[in-house]
N, C-alpha and C positions, 0 to 999 in steps of 0.2 A: 504494500500500500504506500509506503514511504517513497519508493522509487517511482510509482505511478504519479504521486503528487508532484514530485520533482520534475517529471517529464511534462506534465500538464502546465505547471507554472513556468517552467523553462521555455516551453514553446510559446506561451503567451508573452513572455518577456522578450523573446527574440522578435516577435512581430512588433511589439511596442517600441523597442529600441531602434529597429531598422526603419520604422515608418516616420520617425520624428526628427532624426538627425541629432547631433551632439550640441548641447548648449554649454556655455562656459559658466563657471561659478559666479554667482552674483553676491555682492556685498550689500548688506542692509545699511540704511542710513544711521542706525544705532552703532555706537562704538563697541567693538568686541563681538559683533555678531557676524558670522560668515554662513551664508546659506548657499548650499549647492543645489541649483535648480534641477528639476526633473530632466533626466537624460544627460546630465553633466558628466564629464570624464571623471575617472577614479582619482581621488586625492593621493598625495604622497604617503608612503608607508612610513610613518614616523614613530609608531608605537612598537616597542620591542617585545611586548607580551605575546607569548605563543611560540616564538621562534626558538628560544633557548631554555624554556622551563615548562611548567605545567600549562597546558592549553586552557585558555578561558572558554566558557560555554555560555549559551543562552539559558535563562531561567525557564523559559517556555518556548514553544514553537513560534517562530516569527516570520513574517513576510519581509524579505529584504527589498528595499525600495530603490528606485532609480535616482532619487534625490533626497535631500534631508527635509522631508515634509510628508505628512500623512496623505496629501493630495497626489503624491507621485505614485506611479504604477509599481506593482510588485514584480521584481525580476526573478525571484526564486524563493525557496523555502529554506530557512535555517531552523533546524530542529534542536530540541533542548539538550541533546548529548553530542552535537557536532563539535569538533575541535575548530576553534576560530582563531584567525589571525586578525588582530585589530590594526587599522591604519591610523586613524585619528578621530577625534570627536569635534562637533560643532553645534551651534544653536541653529535650529531650523526656523523657517518663516512662521511656523505654527507655535513658536515659543516653547518648543520641546528640544531637549538635547539629543543629538543623534551620533552614532558611531558607525563608521564605515568598516565592514567586516568582510572577510572571505572565509567561507566554510572550507577548510583545508582539504577534506576528503572528497568533496563533491564539486568544487569549483564554483559554487554559488557565491556571488558577491553583491553587496549593496548596503544601503543605510538601514540601521535598525535602532529602536529606541535605546538610548544610553542606560536607562534605569532597568532594563530587562537583561543586562549582561552581568556576569560575575567572573572575576573581578572586573571593575570598570576600566575603561580606557584611560590612560594617563597623558596622552599627547593631544594637544589641540591642533586642529587643522590650520594651515596658514591663512592669514587674512588678506 
């Protein structure tokens, strides 16, 4: 069932990503806020968690999104026991903090809510 969900969500993500093009990261007018718009490119991998020690995980199954906002499409499914590589975290346009993750075993990558990860990302995305 997990593989089926990944295939379905992955197929929908491919259609979404290839139909809209790539947008650049947008900076909000508020100081300290960096919003990555839907379909934006992957941020730099600044967080060392996952590479050299215990792999962080999601607390629940999560839809990885194409940008740092709930309005962005889901690119794939991150499950609660997936090993995750964190890239960095940022504030989204929806006033929620987001972390860009890659599910190491499946290749699913995208933005997930910062508060649903353990431990939490330590690196802020560039402004």
